Each structure stands twice: as structure tokens, then as C-alpha cells.
C-alpha positions as CSV (number, residue, x, y, z in Angstrom):
1,M,116.2,-168.8,-17.0
2,A,117.9,-171.2,-14.6
3,L,119.1,-168.0,-12.7
4,R,115.8,-166.0,-12.7
5,A,114.2,-169.3,-11.4
6,K,116.2,-169.0,-8.2
7,Y,114.6,-165.8,-7.0
8,A,111.0,-164.4,-6.2
9,H,109.8,-162.4,-9.5
10,Q,106.6,-161.0,-10.6
11,T,105.4,-161.0,-14.2
12,L,103.5,-157.7,-14.4
13,K,100.1,-157.2,-16.4
14,P,97.7,-154.2,-16.3
15,G,96.0,-153.6,-13.2
16,D,98.7,-155.1,-10.9
17,T,100.8,-153.2,-8.4
18,I,104.3,-153.2,-7.6
19,P,105.0,-153.6,-3.5
20,I,107.3,-150.7,-2.5
21,K,106.7,-149.4,0.9
22,G,105.2,-145.7,1.1
23,L,104.0,-145.9,-2.7
24,H,101.5,-147.3,-5.0
25,M,102.5,-148.0,-8.5
26,E,99.7,-149.6,-10.6
27,I,100.6,-151.2,-13.9
28,V,98.2,-149.3,-16.5
29,A,100.1,-150.9,-19.5
30,A,102.2,-154.1,-20.0
31,N,102.8,-156.5,-22.6
32,G,100.9,-154.8,-25.3
33,N,97.8,-154.6,-23.2
34,T,96.0,-151.6,-21.4
35,I,93.5,-151.8,-18.2
36,A,90.5,-152.5,-19.3
37,K,88.5,-149.9,-16.6
38,P,89.3,-146.7,-15.3
39,L,91.4,-146.1,-12.4
40,P,89.4,-144.7,-8.9
41,G,88.4,-141.1,-9.7
42,A,89.1,-141.5,-13.4
43,G,86.6,-142.2,-16.4
44,Q,85.8,-139.0,-17.3
45,P,84.8,-138.3,-21.3
46,N,88.0,-137.1,-23.1
47,P,86.9,-134.4,-25.6
48,N,90.1,-134.3,-27.6
49,C,89.5,-137.9,-28.9
50,A,87.2,-136.7,-31.3
51,T,90.3,-134.9,-33.5
52,Y,92.5,-138.3,-33.0
53,E,94.8,-138.8,-35.8
54,A,96.0,-142.5,-35.7
55,L,99.6,-143.6,-36.4
56,P,101.1,-146.9,-37.5
57,P,101.3,-149.0,-34.4
58,D,104.5,-149.9,-32.8
59,P,106.2,-153.5,-34.4
60,G,108.9,-153.6,-31.9
61,E,109.0,-153.9,-28.5
62,N,108.0,-150.4,-27.4
63,A,104.2,-151.7,-27.5
64,R,105.0,-154.0,-24.5
65,S,106.3,-151.2,-22.4
66,L,105.5,-151.2,-18.5
67,A,103.4,-148.1,-17.9
68,M,102.3,-147.0,-14.6
69,I,100.8,-144.5,-12.6
70,I,103.0,-143.7,-9.1
71,T,101.0,-142.3,-6.2
72,F,102.8,-141.0,-3.2
73,G,100.4,-139.4,-0.6
74,N,98.6,-136.9,-2.8
75,L,101.2,-136.9,-5.5
76,R,100.6,-138.6,-8.8
77,I,103.4,-139.6,-11.4
78,S,102.8,-140.9,-14.6
79,D,105.6,-142.9,-16.5
80,L,104.1,-144.6,-19.6
81,G,107.4,-145.9,-20.7
82,D,108.0,-146.1,-24.6
83,L,104.6,-146.3,-25.7
84,F,103.7,-145.4,-29.0
85,W,100.5,-142.8,-30.0
86,D,98.1,-145.9,-30.6
87,K,98.6,-147.6,-26.8
88,E,98.0,-144.1,-25.4
89,Y,95.2,-143.6,-27.2
90,D,93.7,-147.1,-25.3
91,L,94.5,-145.1,-22.2
92,A,93.0,-141.9,-23.1
93,C,90.1,-142.8,-25.6
94,P,86.8,-142.6,-25.4
95,V,87.3,-142.1,-21.5
96,N,90.4,-140.9,-19.7
97,K,91.2,-144.2,-17.7
98,L,94.5,-142.9,-15.7
99,G,92.8,-139.3,-14.6
100,K,94.9,-136.4,-14.0
101,V,98.5,-136.1,-12.4
102,D,101.1,-133.5,-10.8
103,I,104.3,-134.9,-12.7
104,Y,104.5,-136.3,-16.4
105,M,107.4,-138.5,-17.2
106,T,107.3,-137.7,-21.2
107,T,106.7,-140.9,-23.0
108,H,109.5,-142.3,-25.3
109,H,111.9,-139.3,-24.5
110,G,109.4,-137.1,-26.1
111,A,109.5,-138.7,-29.7
112,A,107.2,-137.8,-32.3
113,T,104.9,-140.9,-32.2
114,S,104.3,-140.5,-28.4
115,S,102.9,-137.6,-25.9
116,S,99.5,-137.4,-28.2
117,P,97.2,-134.6,-27.3
118,Q,94.8,-137.0,-26.4
119,M,97.1,-138.7,-23.8
120,V,98.9,-135.3,-22.2
121,W,96.0,-133.1,-21.9
122,A,94.0,-135.6,-20.3
123,L,96.9,-136.1,-17.9
124,H,96.7,-132.7,-17.4
125,P,100.1,-132.4,-15.3
126,R,101.7,-129.4,-13.4
127,V,105.1,-130.3,-14.6
128,A,106.7,-132.5,-17.2
129,I,110.1,-133.9,-17.7
130,M,111.4,-134.4,-20.7
131,N,114.1,-137.4,-20.5
132,N,115.4,-136.6,-23.9
133,G,118.9,-136.9,-25.6
134,A,120.3,-133.8,-28.0
135,D,119.1,-136.3,-30.7
136,K,116.6,-139.0,-29.3
137,G,113.5,-137.8,-28.7
138,G,112.6,-134.0,-28.0
139,S,110.7,-133.5,-31.2
140,I,109.0,-130.4,-31.6
141,K,105.6,-132.4,-32.1
142,A,105.9,-133.6,-28.6
143,W,107.3,-130.5,-27.0
144,T,104.7,-128.5,-28.8
145,T,101.9,-130.6,-27.4
146,I,103.2,-130.4,-23.8
147,E,103.9,-126.7,-24.0
148,K,100.2,-126.4,-24.6
149,S,99.2,-128.7,-22.2
150,P,96.2,-126.8,-20.1
151,G,97.4,-126.4,-16.4
152,L,101.0,-126.8,-17.2
153,E,103.5,-124.5,-14.9
154,D,106.9,-125.9,-16.4
155,L,109.0,-128.3,-18.5
156,W,112.0,-129.2,-17.9
157,Q,114.3,-131.4,-20.4
158,L,117.4,-133.4,-19.6
159,H,119.1,-132.2,-22.8
160,F,118.6,-129.3,-25.3
161,S,116.8,-131.1,-28.7
162,N,118.6,-130.3,-31.4
163,E,115.7,-130.7,-33.5
164,G,113.5,-128.2,-31.5
165,G,116.5,-125.4,-32.1
166,K,115.9,-121.9,-30.5
167,D,111.9,-121.8,-31.0
168,H,111.4,-125.4,-29.1
169,N,113.5,-125.7,-26.1
170,V,112.6,-124.5,-22.8
171,A,114.7,-121.9,-21.1
172,D,118.2,-122.9,-20.6
173,K,118.0,-123.0,-16.5
174,F,115.2,-125.7,-17.3
175,I,117.5,-127.8,-19.1
176,A,120.1,-130.2,-17.4
177,N,122.3,-130.2,-20.6
178,P,121.9,-127.1,-22.6
179,S,125.1,-128.1,-24.9
180,A,125.2,-131.0,-27.2
181,D,129.1,-130.2,-27.5
182,N,129.5,-130.4,-23.7
183,D,127.4,-133.2,-22.4
184,E,128.3,-133.8,-18.9
185,G,125.5,-136.2,-18.0
186,Y,124.0,-134.2,-15.4
187,S,120.8,-134.9,-14.1
188,I,117.3,-133.7,-13.0
189,E,116.3,-134.5,-9.5
190,I,112.7,-134.4,-7.7
191,T,112.1,-134.4,-4.2
192,A,108.5,-135.5,-3.5
193,R,106.6,-135.0,-0.7
194,A,103.2,-136.8,0.5
195,D,101.3,-133.7,0.7
196,G,101.5,-133.3,-2.9
197,S,104.2,-130.6,-3.0
198,F,107.8,-131.6,-5.1
199,T,110.8,-129.6,-5.8
200,V,112.9,-130.0,-9.2
201,R,116.2,-129.3,-9.6
202,S,119.0,-129.1,-12.1
203,N,122.2,-130.6,-10.7
204,R,124.3,-128.8,-13.4
205,N,123.8,-125.1,-12.4
206,Q,121.5,-125.8,-9.0
207,F,118.5,-124.2,-10.1
208,E,115.3,-125.4,-8.4
209,K,111.6,-125.0,-8.3
210,T,109.3,-125.9,-5.5
211,Y,105.4,-126.6,-6.7
212,R,103.0,-126.1,-3.9
213,K,99.9,-128.3,-3.6
């Protein structure tokens, strides 16, 4: 605490922004709380809320995750940290408080207790990046929800999911680390442009795809 007191710092709460030149980074959840009002351009009724099935809330620190919407020119990215299903509900129902995004960084590594249909389908992403491990996240439940998301063009995965097996993993070229027995820590890289276009690349095989606005 003494060291922390020596430096400028910000304790973030919903509605705050992070001052990074060229980006607009708005906090939509923090410390267990979520924004009370929709972001500009959002607020549409979410018809999927009628089929919401509640799960027990997270008893630990995941519920306190920082969640944010990042805007770079015409490009919108969602990163909801490790929020559980119930906190996603607060952002998605009864109205979509976040609006649509171009890129969805999967919540909580694609665990079965996150990435609800109410949240993912409201975000309506063009591309999803699943930051999973071979045995961490990458659940069949979340994977299926994302794959069925309206308007989704591609899902990329950081690792092959052992739970998913042959039927619930994307094609090899979209997976940075396709073998749990030979994990070399390859990454997925996104090159963003202010016009709203972006390129996603696997640093294992150099396969890349550009998504035009």
C-alpha cells in the first residue's frame, strides 16, 4: 500500500474511462457492479432474455472483474473479463446495454458459466477470439453459443479444447496451439484499423484473415 500511494492510480468503476490516446475504453462492470444505463447507441430490447436460465452467481473474485468496451475509430471490441452468467445478464437484459461489437474476446476463457446466449448474441460479433487453454475454458456450451451467434464470421481459438474434441473445435488453421502435447505458446494477433477493418493472424502458421468494414 505504501508503494501504491507513491504513484498516480485510478480505482475504476462502471462508467469510467481509461485515458489511452486514440482509444475510448469505457468500463461497463467493476467490483461486482455494472453500468446503470446503456452506452450511446445501445439500449435495444433483448428478445433472448425471455429464455434466460439463471446460474448460481460466482462467489469469488470473478464477479469483480473489470469489463470494458474498447472503441478505436469505427472498431468496437468487448472484453468482459471473467464475468459470470449473472453479471452478463445485468449487461444484456432486459435491454442490451452494450450494443454490437466487431470483436468479442470470449468471457472467462469460454467457460460454461459465461458467454451466455443473452450476452453473446446481443453483442452480435463478427469475430470471436477464445482465450482458452487445452483444459481451461473452451467449453462445449460456450463454444456452441458463440458458433451460433448471428452474424459471426469466424471463431479463433488460442488452444485446441480437449473437452470440445473433434466436433467442438474450429478448423486447425484458426487455432494457435492445436496440440496439447506440443504447446509452444503461440499467440493470436489482431491488427486494428480506425476505419473498422482488422486482421487476425495466428503466429504459429502465419495464417491471417482480414475483415473489411
